[in-house]
NUMARSE-239506 format. One record per residue (C-alpha): residue number from 0; x, y, z. Coordinates in steps of 0.25 Angstrom, whole numbers. Layout:
N
<NUM; <X; Y; Z>>;
...
//
This chain:
334
<0; <0; 0; 0>>;
<1; <11; 10; 3>>;
<2; <18; 7; -10>>;
<3; <5; 10; -17>>;
<4; <3; 23; -10>>;
<5; <18; 27; -14>>;
<6; <15; 24; -28>>;
<7; <2; 32; -28>>;
<8; <10; 43; -22>>;
<9; <20; 43; -33>>;
<10; <9; 44; -44>>;
<11; <1; 56; -38>>;
<12; <13; 64; -31>>;
<13; <14; 73; -43>>;
<14; <0; 77; -43>>;
<15; <0; 78; -27>>;
<16; <12; 88; -27>>;
<17; <3; 98; -34>>;
<18; <-8; 97; -24>>;
<19; <-11; 103; -11>>;
<20; <-9; 95; 2>>;
<21; <-20; 85; 3>>;
<22; <-24; 78; 16>>;
<23; <-32; 66; 15>>;
<24; <-41; 62; 27>>;
<25; <-44; 47; 26>>;
<26; <-51; 37; 35>>;
<27; <-42; 25; 35>>;
<28; <-41; 11; 40>>;
<29; <-31; 11; 52>>;
<30; <-23; 0; 46>>;
<31; <-19; 8; 34>>;
<32; <-17; 22; 41>>;
<33; <-3; 19; 44>>;
<34; <0; 16; 29>>;
<35; <-8; 28; 24>>;
<36; <-2; 37; 34>>;
<37; <12; 36; 28>>;
<38; <18; 50; 24>>;
<39; <18; 49; 9>>;
<40; <21; 61; 0>>;
<41; <7; 62; -5>>;
<42; <2; 67; 9>>;
<43; <-3; 62; 22>>;
<44; <-15; 54; 26>>;
<45; <-23; 58; 38>>;
<46; <-33; 48; 45>>;
<47; <-46; 53; 51>>;
<48; <-48; 46; 64>>;
<49; <-62; 50; 67>>;
<50; <-75; 55; 59>>;
<51; <-81; 68; 63>>;
<52; <-96; 71; 62>>;
<53; <-93; 81; 51>>;
<54; <-82; 81; 41>>;
<55; <-79; 93; 32>>;
<56; <-71; 91; 20>>;
<57; <-65; 104; 15>>;
<58; <-59; 96; 4>>;
<59; <-62; 103; -9>>;
<60; <-67; 93; -19>>;
<61; <-67; 97; -33>>;
<62; <-80; 97; -41>>;
<63; <-73; 91; -54>>;
<64; <-73; 76; -49>>;
<65; <-59; 74; -48>>;
<66; <-52; 82; -37>>;
<67; <-46; 78; -24>>;
<68; <-46; 84; -10>>;
<69; <-38; 97; -8>>;
<70; <-41; 101; 6>>;
<71; <-41; 94; 20>>;
<72; <-54; 90; 26>>;
<73; <-58; 97; 39>>;
<74; <-67; 91; 50>>;
<75; <-77; 100; 57>>;
<76; <-87; 98; 68>>;
<77; <-101; 104; 66>>;
<78; <-111; 102; 77>>;
<79; <-122; 93; 71>>;
<80; <-131; 82; 74>>;
<81; <-136; 71; 64>>;
<82; <-144; 74; 52>>;
<83; <-143; 79; 37>>;
<84; <-131; 87; 39>>;
<85; <-128; 99; 30>>;
<86; <-139; 101; 20>>;
<87; <-135; 116; 17>>;
<88; <-122; 123; 16>>;
<89; <-117; 137; 11>>;
<90; <-105; 146; 11>>;
<91; <-105; 159; 18>>;
<92; <-96; 171; 17>>;
<93; <-82; 168; 20>>;
<94; <-84; 154; 16>>;
<95; <-90; 150; 29>>;
<96; <-100; 138; 27>>;
<97; <-114; 136; 33>>;
<98; <-121; 122; 34>>;
<99; <-135; 118; 37>>;
<100; <-137; 107; 47>>;
<101; <-151; 102; 43>>;
<102; <-154; 92; 53>>;
<103; <-148; 100; 65>>;
<104; <-154; 113; 62>>;
<105; <-141; 120; 61>>;
<106; <-132; 128; 52>>;
<107; <-117; 127; 53>>;
<108; <-106; 137; 50>>;
<109; <-92; 134; 45>>;
<110; <-80; 143; 42>>;
<111; <-73; 144; 29>>;
<112; <-65; 132; 33>>;
<113; <-77; 124; 36>>;
<114; <-75; 124; 51>>;
<115; <-87; 124; 60>>;
<116; <-91; 138; 66>>;
<117; <-105; 138; 71>>;
<118; <-119; 132; 70>>;
<119; <-133; 138; 72>>;
<120; <-146; 130; 75>>;
<121; <-158; 133; 66>>;
<122; <-173; 133; 69>>;
<123; <-174; 122; 58>>;
<124; <-167; 113; 48>>;
<125; <-158; 120; 38>>;
<126; <-158; 114; 24>>;
<127; <-150; 124; 16>>;
<128; <-142; 137; 17>>;
<129; <-137; 148; 9>>;
<130; <-131; 162; 11>>;
<131; <-140; 174; 9>>;
<132; <-130; 185; 10>>;
<133; <-118; 189; 18>>;
<134; <-126; 190; 30>>;
<135; <-136; 178; 30>>;
<136; <-138; 164; 27>>;
<137; <-151; 156; 26>>;
<138; <-155; 142; 28>>;
<139; <-167; 134; 24>>;
<140; <-175; 128; 36>>;
<141; <-183; 118; 27>>;
<142; <-194; 114; 37>>;
<143; <-197; 127; 42>>;
<144; <-198; 134; 28>>;
<145; <-188; 144; 33>>;
<146; <-176; 151; 28>>;
<147; <-167; 154; 41>>;
<148; <-157; 165; 39>>;
<149; <-144; 165; 46>>;
<150; <-132; 175; 48>>;
<151; <-117; 171; 52>>;
<152; <-108; 181; 59>>;
<153; <-94; 178; 64>>;
<154; <-98; 163; 64>>;
<155; <-111; 165; 71>>;
<156; <-124; 160; 65>>;
<157; <-137; 167; 68>>;
<158; <-151; 165; 63>>;
<159; <-157; 178; 57>>;
<160; <-171; 177; 50>>;
<161; <-180; 167; 43>>;
<162; <-189; 167; 31>>;
<163; <-200; 157; 28>>;
<164; <-202; 149; 15>>;
<165; <-214; 144; 8>>;
<166; <-209; 130; 8>>;
<167; <-199; 121; 14>>;
<168; <-185; 128; 11>>;
<169; <-173; 119; 8>>;
<170; <-163; 124; -2>>;
<171; <-159; 139; -1>>;
<172; <-151; 148; -10>>;
<173; <-148; 163; -10>>;
<174; <-152; 171; -22>>;
<175; <-146; 184; -16>>;
<176; <-152; 198; -14>>;
<177; <-161; 192; -3>>;
<178; <-167; 180; -11>>;
<179; <-166; 165; -8>>;
<180; <-170; 153; -16>>;
<181; <-176; 142; -7>>;
<182; <-180; 128; -12>>;
<183; <-188; 116; -6>>;
<184; <-201; 108; -8>>;
<185; <-215; 113; -8>>;
<186; <-224; 101; -4>>;
<187; <-225; 85; -5>>;
<188; <-227; 84; -20>>;
<189; <-214; 87; -25>>;
<190; <-215; 102; -26>>;
<191; <-202; 109; -24>>;
<192; <-199; 124; -24>>;
<193; <-188; 135; -24>>;
<194; <-191; 149; -19>>;
<195; <-185; 163; -20>>;
<196; <-186; 169; -6>>;
<197; <-182; 183; -2>>;
<198; <-173; 182; 11>>;
<199; <-183; 190; 18>>;
<200; <-194; 180; 16>>;
<201; <-203; 191; 9>>;
<202; <-204; 183; -4>>;
<203; <-204; 169; -9>>;
<204; <-205; 165; -23>>;
<205; <-208; 150; -24>>;
<206; <-205; 141; -36>>;
<207; <-211; 127; -35>>;
<208; <-207; 115; -44>>;
<209; <-210; 100; -45>>;
<210; <-201; 88; -44>>;
<211; <-203; 74; -46>>;
<212; <-200; 71; -31>>;
<213; <-206; 72; -17>>;
<214; <-202; 85; -9>>;
<215; <-187; 85; -9>>;
<216; <-175; 93; -4>>;
<217; <-171; 104; -12>>;
<218; <-159; 114; -13>>;
<219; <-157; 126; -21>>;
<220; <-146; 135; -28>>;
<221; <-145; 147; -37>>;
<222; <-135; 150; -48>>;
<223; <-126; 161; -45>>;
<224; <-134; 171; -54>>;
<225; <-147; 167; -46>>;
<226; <-155; 164; -59>>;
<227; <-157; 149; -56>>;
<228; <-162; 141; -45>>;
<229; <-157; 126; -43>>;
<230; <-165; 117; -34>>;
<231; <-162; 103; -31>>;
<232; <-173; 93; -28>>;
<233; <-167; 81; -20>>;
<234; <-177; 70; -22>>;
<235; <-179; 74; -37>>;
<236; <-164; 73; -39>>;
<237; <-164; 86; -47>>;
<238; <-160; 100; -48>>;
<239; <-170; 111; -53>>;
<240; <-166; 124; -59>>;
<241; <-175; 136; -60>>;
<242; <-174; 151; -64>>;
<243; <-178; 161; -54>>;
<244; <-192; 162; -59>>;
<245; <-194; 147; -55>>;
<246; <-193; 141; -70>>;
<247; <-186; 128; -70>>;
<248; <-174; 129; -79>>;
<249; <-169; 114; -78>>;
<250; <-170; 101; -70>>;
<251; <-157; 93; -67>>;
<252; <-157; 78; -63>>;
<253; <-147; 67; -65>>;
<254; <-146; 52; -62>>;
<255; <-134; 55; -53>>;
<256; <-140; 66; -45>>;
<257; <-147; 60; -33>>;
<258; <-154; 69; -23>>;
<259; <-148; 83; -26>>;
<260; <-147; 93; -14>>;
<261; <-137; 104; -14>>;
<262; <-136; 113; -26>>;
<263; <-126; 125; -28>>;
<264; <-121; 133; -40>>;
<265; <-107; 139; -42>>;
<266; <-104; 153; -48>>;
<267; <-104; 148; -62>>;
<268; <-119; 144; -59>>;
<269; <-115; 129; -60>>;
<270; <-125; 120; -51>>;
<271; <-120; 110; -41>>;
<272; <-130; 99; -37>>;
<273; <-128; 90; -26>>;
<274; <-132; 75; -27>>;
<275; <-135; 71; -13>>;
<276; <-136; 56; -15>>;
<277; <-129; 55; -29>>;
<278; <-116; 61; -22>>;
<279; <-113; 71; -33>>;
<280; <-114; 85; -37>>;
<281; <-120; 89; -51>>;
<282; <-114; 101; -57>>;
<283; <-123; 108; -68>>;
<284; <-123; 121; -76>>;
<285; <-133; 131; -72>>;
<286; <-142; 127; -83>>;
<287; <-142; 112; -78>>;
<288; <-132; 107; -88>>;
<289; <-124; 96; -80>>;
<290; <-109; 98; -79>>;
<291; <-104; 87; -70>>;
<292; <-108; 78; -58>>;
<293; <-98; 78; -47>>;
<294; <-96; 65; -39>>;
<295; <-81; 65; -35>>;
<296; <-80; 69; -20>>;
<297; <-94; 72; -18>>;
<298; <-97; 68; -4>>;
<299; <-108; 58; 1>>;
<300; <-122; 64; 4>>;
<301; <-118; 78; -3>>;
<302; <-129; 88; 0>>;
<303; <-128; 103; 0>>;
<304; <-118; 112; -8>>;
<305; <-114; 126; -9>>;
<306; <-105; 135; -17>>;
<307; <-94; 145; -13>>;
<308; <-92; 154; -24>>;
<309; <-80; 161; -18>>;
<310; <-72; 148; -17>>;
<311; <-78; 140; -29>>;
<312; <-82; 129; -19>>;
<313; <-94; 120; -15>>;
<314; <-97; 115; -1>>;
<315; <-105; 102; -1>>;
<316; <-111; 96; 11>>;
<317; <-115; 81; 13>>;
<318; <-125; 75; 23>>;
<319; <-127; 61; 28>>;
<320; <-133; 54; 40>>;
<321; <-119; 50; 43>>;
<322; <-113; 62; 50>>;
<323; <-99; 59; 46>>;
<324; <-103; 62; 31>>;
<325; <-108; 76; 33>>;
<326; <-97; 83; 25>>;
<327; <-94; 96; 18>>;
<328; <-86; 96; 6>>;
<329; <-80; 108; -2>>;
<330; <-79; 107; -17>>;
<331; <-70; 115; -26>>;
<332; <-77; 121; -39>>;
<333; <-69; 118; -52>>;
//
């Protein structure tokens, strides 16, 4: 085995010399730890001795299906009980991150290095989250049909105000200039909707549409020019695109897209669609033209996704009934 590793080292050393330092964190059988821990020129192997409740991988995974890790994984400790995990995520100013904790009725704040700062208990279960402006964040409290607004000052999270919605609100995105787009389902017959809501709650313009499924989880995103609304319908295995007047522009589905949830767009207006059970990310042009299906390094039970336009990065959450699988992953945009 040692000879095989040395041979492999000689074959890849030329490429590795051009890379940054890489640290691999592996869970290994104790019987082979002593062999793999040899100080070979290619690097150093570290063995994790215990599993944490949460593991944050700040590994930057490329979206072109063939890249490797470039950064070291970091463990964090977020106070949390059992449940669905992080169903919503957004970047704040200064590259801080806020996560929704649906089953425990909380939001969690992380710094720009993804280290835990603070949590805040909410009056209901928060499904999704987005930034309204430089002063406010909003989360959707689905069962309460409520948009809960928050503020963050010097690491301190505070409840501010609420706005009621007509139906159960699930996905949420900011259109800017005091307007929000909210998605959800209307009734028990497969009717779903998205609404344009003023952040003061004074006006809500609702657009309903039919799907070939029972009431389902929905998430929503806008393109960078705020002219198109993208709505995922989980049980329909589909993405729907509308203009701001509510006219459907296209409907996207694919045999390899199973239970889509999170959806996001980049500054070039490409669309990134998370397949929760298919464990992949579908990339589309703004008009629905398929570009690629990303499978390599997409984590198990992938769920929510958000885009950091300042850094050309995506942050992806996963959920699972197995607590050790609740992860965050950073993808580099290429």
